[in-house]
MARDREN-460071 format. One record per residue (C-alpha): residue in one letter; x, z, y. Coordinates in steps of 0.2 Angstrom, whole numbers, always signed. Example, Ala and Ser with C-alpha at 12.3 -4.5 7.8 and 13.67 -1.06 7.14 Angstrom:
2
<r><r>A</r><px>+62</px><pz>+39</pz><py>-22</py></r>
<r><r>S</r><px>+68</px><pz>+36</pz><py>-5</py></r>
//
This chain:
323
<r><r>M</r><px>+156</px><pz>-185</pz><py>+141</py></r>
<r><r>I</r><px>+159</px><pz>-173</pz><py>+127</py></r>
<r><r>F</r><px>+146</px><pz>-160</pz><py>+124</py></r>
<r><r>S</r><px>+152</px><pz>-143</pz><py>+118</py></r>
<r><r>P</r><px>+142</px><pz>-134</pz><py>+104</py></r>
<r><r>T</r><px>+136</px><pz>-121</pz><py>+117</py></r>
<r><r>M</r><px>+129</px><pz>-135</pz><py>+128</py></r>
<r><r>V</r><px>+121</px><pz>-143</pz><py>+114</py></r>
<r><r>L</r><px>+113</px><pz>-127</pz><py>+108</py></r>
<r><r>L</r><px>+107</px><pz>-123</pz><py>+126</py></r>
<r><r>I</r><px>+99</px><pz>-141</pz><py>+128</py></r>
<r><r>G</r><px>+91</px><pz>-140</pz><py>+111</py></r>
<r><r>G</r><px>+84</px><pz>-122</pz><py>+114</py></r>
<r><r>G</r><px>+78</px><pz>-127</pz><py>+131</py></r>
<r><r>F</r><px>+69</px><pz>-142</pz><py>+123</py></r>
<r><r>A</r><px>+61</px><pz>-131</pz><py>+110</py></r>
<r><r>F</r><px>+56</px><pz>-119</pz><py>+123</py></r>
<r><r>L</r><px>+47</px><pz>-133</pz><py>+133</py></r>
<r><r>L</r><px>+38</px><pz>-138</pz><py>+117</py></r>
<r><r>L</r><px>+32</px><pz>-120</pz><py>+114</py></r>
<r><r>I</r><px>+26</px><pz>-119</pz><py>+132</py></r>
<r><r>L</r><px>+17</px><pz>-136</pz><py>+130</py></r>
<r><r>G</r><px>+8</px><pz>-130</pz><py>+114</py></r>
<r><r>I</r><px>+2</px><pz>-114</pz><py>+122</py></r>
<r><r>V</r><px>-4</px><pz>-123</pz><py>+137</py></r>
<r><r>V</r><px>-14</px><pz>-136</pz><py>+127</py></r>
<r><r>S</r><px>-21</px><pz>-122</pz><py>+116</py></r>
<r><r>I</r><px>-27</px><pz>-112</pz><py>+132</py></r>
<r><r>T</r><px>-33</px><pz>-127</pz><py>+143</py></r>
<r><r>S</r><px>-42</px><pz>-138</pz><py>+130</py></r>
<r><r>E</r><px>-60</px><pz>-141</pz><py>+133</py></r>
<r><r>R</r><px>-73</px><pz>-129</pz><py>+125</py></r>
<r><r>S</r><px>-83</px><pz>-144</pz><py>+120</py></r>
<r><r>M</r><px>-70</px><pz>-148</pz><py>+107</py></r>
<r><r>V</r><px>-73</px><pz>-132</pz><py>+99</py></r>
<r><r>E</r><px>-92</px><pz>-135</pz><py>+99</py></r>
<r><r>E</r><px>-90</px><pz>-152</pz><py>+91</py></r>
<r><r>R</r><px>-80</px><pz>-146</pz><py>+77</py></r>
<r><r>L</r><px>-95</px><pz>-136</pz><py>+70</py></r>
<r><r>G</r><px>-85</px><pz>-121</pz><py>+65</py></r>
<r><r>R</r><px>-68</px><pz>-119</pz><py>+56</py></r>
<r><r>Y</r><px>-77</px><pz>-121</pz><py>+39</py></r>
<r><r>V</r><px>-83</px><pz>-139</pz><py>+41</py></r>
<r><r>E</r><px>-66</px><pz>-146</pz><py>+37</py></r>
<r><r>T</r><px>-70</px><pz>-164</pz><py>+35</py></r>
<r><r>Q</r><px>-79</px><pz>-165</pz><py>+52</py></r>
<r><r>Q</r><px>-64</px><pz>-156</pz><py>+59</py></r>
<r><r>Q</r><px>-52</px><pz>-169</pz><py>+53</py></r>
<r><r>E</r><px>-62</px><pz>-183</pz><py>+60</py></r>
<r><r>I</r><px>-64</px><pz>-176</pz><py>+77</py></r>
<r><r>L</r><px>-45</px><pz>-171</pz><py>+79</py></r>
<r><r>S</r><px>-41</px><pz>-189</pz><py>+75</py></r>
<r><r>E</r><px>-53</px><pz>-196</pz><py>+88</py></r>
<r><r>K</r><px>-46</px><pz>-184</pz><py>+101</py></r>
<r><r>G</r><px>-28</px><pz>-191</pz><py>+98</py></r>
<r><r>R</r><px>-20</px><pz>-174</pz><py>+95</py></r>
<r><r>S</r><px>-14</px><pz>-179</pz><py>+77</py></r>
<r><r>T</r><px>+3</px><pz>-185</pz><py>+74</py></r>
<r><r>P</r><px>+11</px><pz>-191</pz><py>+58</py></r>
<r><r>L</r><px>+21</px><pz>-176</pz><py>+56</py></r>
<r><r>T</r><px>+7</px><pz>-163</pz><py>+59</py></r>
<r><r>D</r><px>-5</px><pz>-174</pz><py>+48</py></r>
<r><r>W</r><px>+8</px><pz>-173</pz><py>+34</py></r>
<r><r>L</r><px>+10</px><pz>-154</pz><py>+36</py></r>
<r><r>N</r><px>-8</px><pz>-151</pz><py>+37</py></r>
<r><r>R</r><px>-12</px><pz>-160</pz><py>+21</py></r>
<r><r>R</r><px>+1</px><pz>-150</pz><py>+12</py></r>
<r><r>V</r><px>-4</px><pz>-133</pz><py>+20</py></r>
<r><r>E</r><px>-23</px><pz>-135</pz><py>+19</py></r>
<r><r>R</r><px>-22</px><pz>-138</pz><py>+0</py></r>
<r><r>S</r><px>-15</px><pz>-121</pz><py>-3</py></r>
<r><r>S</r><px>-22</px><pz>-103</pz><py>-1</py></r>
<r><r>L</r><px>-10</px><pz>-101</pz><py>+14</py></r>
<r><r>G</r><px>-19</px><pz>-114</pz><py>+24</py></r>
<r><r>D</r><px>-36</px><pz>-106</pz><py>+21</py></r>
<r><r>R</r><px>-29</px><pz>-89</pz><py>+27</py></r>
<r><r>I</r><px>-21</px><pz>-97</pz><py>+42</py></r>
<r><r>S</r><px>-37</px><pz>-106</pz><py>+46</py></r>
<r><r>Q</r><px>-47</px><pz>-90</pz><py>+45</py></r>
<r><r>E</r><px>-35</px><pz>-81</pz><py>+56</py></r>
<r><r>L</r><px>-35</px><pz>-94</pz><py>+69</py></r>
<r><r>S</r><px>-54</px><pz>-95</pz><py>+69</py></r>
<r><r>R</r><px>-56</px><pz>-77</pz><py>+72</py></r>
<r><r>A</r><px>-44</px><pz>-78</pz><py>+87</py></r>
<r><r>D</r><px>-53</px><pz>-94</pz><py>+93</py></r>
<r><r>I</r><px>-36</px><pz>-103</pz><py>+94</py></r>
<r><r>K</r><px>-39</px><pz>-122</pz><py>+93</py></r>
<r><r>F</r><px>-24</px><pz>-125</pz><py>+81</py></r>
<r><r>R</r><px>-24</px><pz>-132</pz><py>+63</py></r>
<r><r>P</r><px>-14</px><pz>-123</pz><py>+50</py></r>
<r><r>G</r><px>+0</px><pz>-136</pz><py>+51</py></r>
<r><r>E</r><px>+1</px><pz>-135</pz><py>+70</py></r>
<r><r>F</r><px>+2</px><pz>-116</pz><py>+69</py></r>
<r><r>I</r><px>+16</px><pz>-117</pz><py>+56</py></r>
<r><r>A</r><px>+25</px><pz>-129</pz><py>+68</py></r>
<r><r>L</r><px>+23</px><pz>-117</pz><py>+82</py></r>
<r><r>I</r><px>+31</px><pz>-103</pz><py>+72</py></r>
<r><r>V</r><px>+46</px><pz>-114</pz><py>+68</py></r>
<r><r>I</r><px>+48</px><pz>-119</pz><py>+86</py></r>
<r><r>S</r><px>+47</px><pz>-100</pz><py>+91</py></r>
<r><r>I</r><px>+60</px><pz>-96</pz><py>+78</py></r>
<r><r>V</r><px>+72</px><pz>-109</pz><py>+84</py></r>
<r><r>V</r><px>+70</px><pz>-104</pz><py>+102</py></r>
<r><r>M</r><px>+71</px><pz>-85</pz><py>+99</py></r>
<r><r>A</r><px>+87</px><pz>-88</pz><py>+88</py></r>
<r><r>G</r><px>+95</px><pz>-98</pz><py>+102</py></r>
<r><r>V</r><px>+91</px><pz>-85</pz><py>+115</py></r>
<r><r>G</r><px>+98</px><pz>-71</pz><py>+104</py></r>
<r><r>Y</r><px>+113</px><pz>-82</pz><py>+100</py></r>
<r><r>V</r><px>+117</px><pz>-84</pz><py>+118</py></r>
<r><r>I</r><px>+112</px><pz>-66</pz><py>+124</py></r>
<r><r>G</r><px>+123</px><pz>-59</pz><py>+110</py></r>
<r><r>Q</r><px>+138</px><pz>-69</pz><py>+115</py></r>
<r><r>Y</r><px>+137</px><pz>-81</pz><py>+101</py></r>
<r><r>S</r><px>+134</px><pz>-68</pz><py>+88</py></r>
<r><r>I</r><px>+125</px><pz>-73</pz><py>+71</py></r>
<r><r>I</r><px>+117</px><pz>-56</pz><py>+70</py></r>
<r><r>T</r><px>+108</px><pz>-57</pz><py>+86</py></r>
<r><r>A</r><px>+103</px><pz>-75</pz><py>+82</py></r>
<r><r>I</r><px>+95</px><pz>-68</pz><py>+65</py></r>
<r><r>L</r><px>+86</px><pz>-54</pz><py>+74</py></r>
<r><r>G</r><px>+80</px><pz>-67</pz><py>+87</py></r>
<r><r>A</r><px>+74</px><pz>-78</pz><py>+73</py></r>
<r><r>I</r><px>+65</px><pz>-63</pz><py>+65</py></r>
<r><r>A</r><px>+56</px><pz>-59</pz><py>+82</py></r>
<r><r>G</r><px>+52</px><pz>-77</pz><py>+84</py></r>
<r><r>A</r><px>+43</px><pz>-78</pz><py>+67</py></r>
<r><r>F</r><px>+32</px><pz>-63</pz><py>+72</py></r>
<r><r>L</r><px>+28</px><pz>-68</pz><py>+90</py></r>
<r><r>P</r><px>+14</px><pz>-81</pz><py>+86</py></r>
<r><r>R</r><px>+6</px><pz>-69</pz><py>+73</py></r>
<r><r>F</r><px>+7</px><pz>-55</pz><py>+86</py></r>
<r><r>Y</r><px>-2</px><pz>-66</pz><py>+98</py></r>
<r><r>V</r><px>-15</px><pz>-71</pz><py>+86</py></r>
<r><r>K</r><px>-19</px><pz>-53</pz><py>+81</py></r>
<r><r>R</r><px>-20</px><pz>-48</pz><py>+100</py></r>
<r><r>Q</r><px>-32</px><pz>-62</pz><py>+103</py></r>
<r><r>Q</r><px>-43</px><pz>-57</pz><py>+88</py></r>
<r><r>N</r><px>-44</px><pz>-39</pz><py>+94</py></r>
<r><r>K</r><px>-48</px><pz>-44</pz><py>+111</py></r>
<r><r>R</r><px>-62</px><pz>-56</pz><py>+105</py></r>
<r><r>L</r><px>-69</px><pz>-43</pz><py>+93</py></r>
<r><r>I</r><px>-70</px><pz>-30</pz><py>+107</py></r>
<r><r>R</r><px>-79</px><pz>-43</pz><py>+118</py></r>
<r><r>F</r><px>-91</px><pz>-48</pz><py>+104</py></r>
<r><r>N</r><px>-96</px><pz>-30</pz><py>+100</py></r>
<r><r>E</r><px>-99</px><pz>-26</pz><py>+119</py></r>
<r><r>Q</r><px>-111</px><pz>-41</pz><py>+120</py></r>
<r><r>L</r><px>-120</px><pz>-38</pz><py>+103</py></r>
<r><r>S</r><px>-133</px><pz>-26</pz><py>+111</py></r>
<r><r>D</r><px>-137</px><pz>-39</pz><py>+124</py></r>
<r><r>M</r><px>-139</px><pz>-52</pz><py>+110</py></r>
<r><r>L</r><px>-151</px><pz>-41</pz><py>+100</py></r>
<r><r>N</r><px>-162</px><pz>-38</pz><py>+116</py></r>
<r><r>L</r><px>-163</px><pz>-56</pz><py>+119</py></r>
<r><r>M</r><px>-167</px><pz>-60</pz><py>+101</py></r>
<r><r>V</r><px>-180</px><pz>-46</pz><py>+101</py></r>
<r><r>N</r><px>-189</px><pz>-53</pz><py>+117</py></r>
<r><r>G</r><px>-188</px><pz>-70</pz><py>+109</py></r>
<r><r>L</r><px>-196</px><pz>-65</pz><py>+93</py></r>
<r><r>R</r><px>-210</px><pz>-55</pz><py>+102</py></r>
<r><r>A</r><px>-213</px><pz>-71</pz><py>+112</py></r>
<r><r>G</r><px>-216</px><pz>-81</pz><py>+96</py></r>
<r><r>Y</r><px>-199</px><pz>-89</pz><py>+93</py></r>
<r><r>S</r><px>-193</px><pz>-91</pz><py>+76</py></r>
<r><r>T</r><px>-176</px><pz>-83</pz><py>+71</py></r>
<r><r>M</r><px>-167</px><pz>-100</pz><py>+73</py></r>
<r><r>Q</r><px>-175</px><pz>-102</pz><py>+90</py></r>
<r><r>A</r><px>-170</px><pz>-85</pz><py>+95</py></r>
<r><r>M</r><px>-152</px><pz>-88</pz><py>+90</py></r>
<r><r>E</r><px>-152</px><pz>-104</pz><py>+99</py></r>
<r><r>A</r><px>-158</px><pz>-95</pz><py>+115</py></r>
<r><r>V</r><px>-143</px><pz>-83</pz><py>+112</py></r>
<r><r>S</r><px>-131</px><pz>-98</pz><py>+112</py></r>
<r><r>K</r><px>-137</px><pz>-104</pz><py>+128</py></r>
<r><r>E</r><px>-140</px><pz>-89</pz><py>+138</py></r>
<r><r>L</r><px>-126</px><pz>-77</pz><py>+135</py></r>
<r><r>P</r><px>-108</px><pz>-79</pz><py>+139</py></r>
<r><r>P</r><px>-93</px><pz>-82</pz><py>+127</py></r>
<r><r>P</r><px>-88</px><pz>-77</pz><py>+114</py></r>
<r><r>I</r><px>-105</px><pz>-73</pz><py>+107</py></r>
<r><r>S</r><px>-113</px><pz>-89</pz><py>+113</py></r>
<r><r>D</r><px>-100</px><pz>-99</pz><py>+105</py></r>
<r><r>E</r><px>-102</px><pz>-91</pz><py>+88</py></r>
<r><r>F</r><px>-121</px><pz>-92</pz><py>+88</py></r>
<r><r>H</r><px>-119</px><pz>-110</pz><py>+93</py></r>
<r><r>R</r><px>-109</px><pz>-113</pz><py>+78</py></r>
<r><r>V</r><px>-122</px><pz>-104</pz><py>+67</py></r>
<r><r>V</r><px>-136</px><pz>-115</pz><py>+74</py></r>
<r><r>Q</r><px>-126</px><pz>-131</pz><py>+72</py></r>
<r><r>E</r><px>-122</px><pz>-126</pz><py>+54</py></r>
<r><r>M</r><px>-141</px><pz>-123</pz><py>+51</py></r>
<r><r>Q</r><px>-145</px><pz>-140</pz><py>+58</py></r>
<r><r>L</r><px>-133</px><pz>-148</pz><py>+46</py></r>
<r><r>G</r><px>-143</px><pz>-140</pz><py>+32</py></r>
<r><r>I</r><px>-133</px><pz>-125</pz><py>+28</py></r>
<r><r>P</r><px>-144</px><pz>-110</pz><py>+23</py></r>
<r><r>M</r><px>-146</px><pz>-96</pz><py>+36</py></r>
<r><r>E</r><px>-138</px><pz>-84</pz><py>+24</py></r>
<r><r>K</r><px>-122</px><pz>-95</pz><py>+22</py></r>
<r><r>A</r><px>-121</px><pz>-98</pz><py>+41</py></r>
<r><r>L</r><px>-122</px><pz>-80</pz><py>+45</py></r>
<r><r>D</r><px>-110</px><pz>-76</pz><py>+31</py></r>
<r><r>N</r><px>-98</px><pz>-88</pz><py>+39</py></r>
<r><r>L</r><px>-101</px><pz>-79</pz><py>+56</py></r>
<r><r>L</r><px>-96</px><pz>-63</pz><py>+48</py></r>
<r><r>K</r><px>-80</px><pz>-70</pz><py>+41</py></r>
<r><r>R</r><px>-75</px><pz>-76</pz><py>+59</py></r>
<r><r>I</r><px>-81</px><pz>-60</pz><py>+67</py></r>
<r><r>P</r><px>-77</px><pz>-45</pz><py>+55</py></r>
<r><r>S</r><px>-88</px><pz>-32</pz><py>+64</py></r>
<r><r>D</r><px>-97</px><pz>-18</pz><py>+56</py></r>
<r><r>D</r><px>-111</px><pz>-19</pz><py>+69</py></r>
<r><r>L</r><px>-113</px><pz>-37</pz><py>+66</py></r>
<r><r>D</r><px>-113</px><pz>-34</pz><py>+47</py></r>
<r><r>L</r><px>-128</px><pz>-22</pz><py>+50</py></r>
<r><r>V</r><px>-137</px><pz>-35</pz><py>+60</py></r>
<r><r>I</r><px>-135</px><pz>-49</pz><py>+47</py></r>
<r><r>T</r><px>-140</px><pz>-37</pz><py>+33</py></r>
<r><r>A</r><px>-156</px><pz>-33</pz><py>+42</py></r>
<r><r>I</r><px>-160</px><pz>-51</pz><py>+45</py></r>
<r><r>N</r><px>-157</px><pz>-56</pz><py>+27</py></r>
<r><r>V</r><px>-167</px><pz>-41</pz><py>+20</py></r>
<r><r>Q</r><px>-181</px><pz>-46</pz><py>+32</py></r>
<r><r>R</r><px>-181</px><pz>-64</pz><py>+26</py></r>
<r><r>E</r><px>-182</px><pz>-58</pz><py>+8</py></r>
<r><r>V</r><px>-195</px><pz>-43</pz><py>+9</py></r>
<r><r>G</r><px>-204</px><pz>-47</pz><py>+25</py></r>
<r><r>G</r><px>-207</px><pz>-35</pz><py>+40</py></r>
<r><r>N</r><px>-206</px><pz>-34</pz><py>+58</py></r>
<r><r>L</r><px>-189</px><pz>-41</pz><py>+62</py></r>
<r><r>A</r><px>-191</px><pz>-38</pz><py>+81</py></r>
<r><r>E</r><px>-194</px><pz>-19</pz><py>+78</py></r>
<r><r>I</r><px>-179</px><pz>-18</pz><py>+66</py></r>
<r><r>L</r><px>-168</px><pz>-27</pz><py>+78</py></r>
<r><r>D</r><px>-174</px><pz>-16</pz><py>+93</py></r>
<r><r>T</r><px>-169</px><pz>+0</pz><py>+83</py></r>
<r><r>I</r><px>-152</px><pz>-7</pz><py>+78</py></r>
<r><r>S</r><px>-149</px><pz>-12</pz><py>+96</py></r>
<r><r>F</r><px>-151</px><pz>+6</pz><py>+102</py></r>
<r><r>T</r><px>-139</px><pz>+12</pz><py>+88</py></r>
<r><r>I</r><px>-126</px><pz>-1</pz><py>+92</py></r>
<r><r>R</r><px>-127</px><pz>+2</pz><py>+111</py></r>
<r><r>E</r><px>-123</px><pz>+20</pz><py>+108</py></r>
<r><r>R</r><px>-109</px><pz>+16</pz><py>+96</py></r>
<r><r>V</r><px>-101</px><pz>+4</pz><py>+109</py></r>
<r><r>R</r><px>-103</px><pz>+17</pz><py>+122</py></r>
<r><r>I</r><px>-94</px><pz>+31</pz><py>+112</py></r>
<r><r>K</r><px>-81</px><pz>+18</pz><py>+106</py></r>
<r><r>G</r><px>-77</px><pz>+14</pz><py>+124</py></r>
<r><r>E</r><px>-75</px><pz>+32</pz><py>+128</py></r>
<r><r>I</r><px>-64</px><pz>+35</pz><py>+113</py></r>
<r><r>R</r><px>-53</px><pz>+20</pz><py>+118</py></r>
<r><r>V</r><px>-50</px><pz>+27</pz><py>+135</py></r>
<r><r>L</r><px>-45</px><pz>+44</pz><py>+129</py></r>
<r><r>T</r><px>-34</px><pz>+37</pz><py>+115</py></r>
<r><r>T</r><px>-25</px><pz>+23</pz><py>+125</py></r>
<r><r>Q</r><px>-11</px><pz>+35</pz><py>+131</py></r>
<r><r>V</r><px>-8</px><pz>+40</pz><py>+113</py></r>
<r><r>M</r><px>-7</px><pz>+22</pz><py>+107</py></r>
<r><r>Y</r><px>+4</px><pz>+16</pz><py>+120</py></r>
<r><r>S</r><px>+15</px><pz>+31</pz><py>+118</py></r>
<r><r>G</r><px>+17</px><pz>+27</pz><py>+100</py></r>
<r><r>K</r><px>+22</px><pz>+9</pz><py>+103</py></r>
<r><r>F</r><px>+34</px><pz>+13</pz><py>+117</py></r>
<r><r>L</r><px>+43</px><pz>+27</pz><py>+107</py></r>
<r><r>S</r><px>+44</px><pz>+16</pz><py>+92</py></r>
<r><r>L</r><px>+52</px><pz>+2</pz><py>+102</py></r>
<r><r>L</r><px>+63</px><pz>+13</pz><py>+112</py></r>
<r><r>P</r><px>+76</px><pz>+15</pz><py>+98</py></r>
<r><r>L</r><px>+77</px><pz>-3</pz><py>+94</py></r>
<r><r>I</r><px>+79</px><pz>-7</pz><py>+113</py></r>
<r><r>L</r><px>+92</px><pz>+6</pz><py>+114</py></r>
<r><r>I</r><px>+102</px><pz>-2</pz><py>+99</py></r>
<r><r>G</r><px>+100</px><pz>-19</pz><py>+107</py></r>
<r><r>V</r><px>+107</px><pz>-14</pz><py>+124</py></r>
<r><r>L</r><px>+121</px><pz>-4</pz><py>+116</py></r>
<r><r>Y</r><px>+125</px><pz>-19</pz><py>+105</py></r>
<r><r>L</r><px>+127</px><pz>-30</pz><py>+120</py></r>
<r><r>L</r><px>+137</px><pz>-17</pz><py>+131</py></r>
<r><r>N</r><px>+148</px><pz>-10</pz><py>+117</py></r>
<r><r>R</r><px>+147</px><pz>-20</pz><py>+101</py></r>
<r><r>D</r><px>+161</px><pz>-10</pz><py>+93</py></r>
<r><r>Y</r><px>+151</px><pz>+6</pz><py>+94</py></r>
<r><r>I</r><px>+136</px><pz>-1</pz><py>+85</py></r>
<r><r>M</r><px>+147</px><pz>-10</pz><py>+72</py></r>
<r><r>T</r><px>+154</px><pz>+7</pz><py>+67</py></r>
<r><r>F</r><px>+139</px><pz>+9</pz><py>+55</py></r>
<r><r>F</r><px>+144</px><pz>-7</pz><py>+46</py></r>
<r><r>K</r><px>+163</px><pz>-4</pz><py>+44</py></r>
<r><r>P</r><px>+169</px><pz>-1</pz><py>+26</py></r>
<r><r>E</r><px>+174</px><pz>+17</pz><py>+29</py></r>
<r><r>S</r><px>+156</px><pz>+21</pz><py>+35</py></r>
<r><r>V</r><px>+148</px><pz>+15</pz><py>+19</py></r>
<r><r>P</r><px>+137</px><pz>+21</pz><py>+13</py></r>
<r><r>C</r><px>+134</px><pz>+34</pz><py>+27</py></r>
<r><r>G</r><px>+131</px><pz>+21</pz><py>+40</py></r>
<r><r>Y</r><px>+117</px><pz>+12</pz><py>+30</py></r>
<r><r>I</r><px>+109</px><pz>+28</pz><py>+25</py></r>
<r><r>A</r><px>+108</px><pz>+34</pz><py>+43</py></r>
<r><r>L</r><px>+100</px><pz>+17</pz><py>+48</py></r>
<r><r>G</r><px>+88</px><pz>+18</pz><py>+34</py></r>
<r><r>V</r><px>+83</px><pz>+36</pz><py>+38</py></r>
<r><r>A</r><px>+80</px><pz>+31</pz><py>+56</py></r>
<r><r>A</r><px>+70</px><pz>+16</pz><py>+51</py></r>
<r><r>I</r><px>+59</px><pz>+27</pz><py>+40</py></r>
<r><r>L</r><px>+56</px><pz>+40</pz><py>+54</py></r>
<r><r>I</r><px>+52</px><pz>+27</pz><py>+67</py></r>
<r><r>I</r><px>+39</px><pz>+18</pz><py>+56</py></r>
<r><r>S</r><px>+31</px><pz>+34</pz><py>+49</py></r>
<r><r>G</r><px>+30</px><pz>+41</pz><py>+67</py></r>
<r><r>Y</r><px>+22</px><pz>+25</pz><py>+73</py></r>
<r><r>F</r><px>+9</px><pz>+25</pz><py>+59</py></r>
<r><r>T</r><px>+6</px><pz>+44</pz><py>+62</py></r>
<r><r>M</r><px>+2</px><pz>+42</pz><py>+80</py></r>
<r><r>T</r><px>-9</px><pz>+26</pz><py>+77</py></r>
<r><r>K</r><px>-19</px><pz>+36</pz><py>+63</py></r>
<r><r>L</r><px>-22</px><pz>+50</pz><py>+75</py></r>
<r><r>A</r><px>-29</px><pz>+38</pz><py>+88</py></r>
<r><r>D</r><px>-40</px><pz>+29</pz><py>+75</py></r>
<r><r>I</r><px>-56</px><pz>+38</pz><py>+76</py></r>
<r><r>E</r><px>-71</px><pz>+31</pz><py>+66</py></r>
<r><r>V</r><px>-88</px><pz>+31</pz><py>+75</py></r>
//
C-alpha cells in the first residue's frame, strides 16, 4: 500500500496530537505527593533523583534537560513552571512546545488546503499555546494564593499567640489550609528542615509567588526576626490590610472583566476575519501581496497590526487599576 504525502502528514499530525494530549493528562493527573517530595523547584539535585525513581525520564528528555538546565533559559523556564505549579522539567516543556508546533502546523496545512502560509501561522500559534497556558495557570494560582493569604495570617497569628514558633505556625498552615498556599508553605517548611535559613526559604517562596501582599508579609517576618517585636500583632494588622485589598481587587476585577474580554475579542476579531476570508476567498486576501500592490499592501497590513496592538494594550491599561 502506497501512502500519499497527505496521508503521511495526517498520520504524523494525529500521532503528535496524541502525544500532546498524553503530556497534558500526565501533568494534570500526576499525584500531588510527587510535588511534595521534590522539595521545591530550587532543589535541583533532589528533583533529578526523584524523577529518575518515578520512571518519567527517558534518554531523550534526560539529554535535553542536561543541555537546557545548564543555561539561563533553563532557569527561566524552571521558574515559570514552578510559578504555575506545572510538574514538567525544562526539557520536557521544550519538547511539548515542539510537539505543539508540529501539530498546529499540520492542522494549519490541512485547513488551509495545503498552504505553506497557513502551516507557518499554525506553527507560530503552536509555539505560543504552551506559554499561554503557563501564564494562565500562573495568574489563576496567584489569585487563589492572594485570596487565601488573609486566612493564612489569621492561622499564624492564632498559632503564635498559642505559643507556636514561626516555623510551627507555618507547618500548621501547610496542614490546615487548602492548596495552593498549603503546598507552598509545605515547601518552605521542608527547605527549612533541610537546613536552609528562613530568609532564603521565604525568598524562594516569593520567587514562586510574585505577590505584593506576600512580599509585605515576608518583609514583616524578616524585620521582626532582626529587631524583635510582637509578630502576632504585626501580622494581625497586615491581615486586615490584605483582606481589604483582596476585597477591593475582587470588586474591581468584576467591574473590569467586560473591558478586558472586549479588548481581547476586538483584537482577535480582525485576525479571525482574515483567516476566514483566506479560507473562503484566498485570491481576495492575496491581493495585499501581489507585486502591483507593493508597497501599499504591506503598509496597510502594518498599520492594521499597529492599530490592533495599540488598541489592545490601551484597553488593558484602562482596566489595570492599582490598589
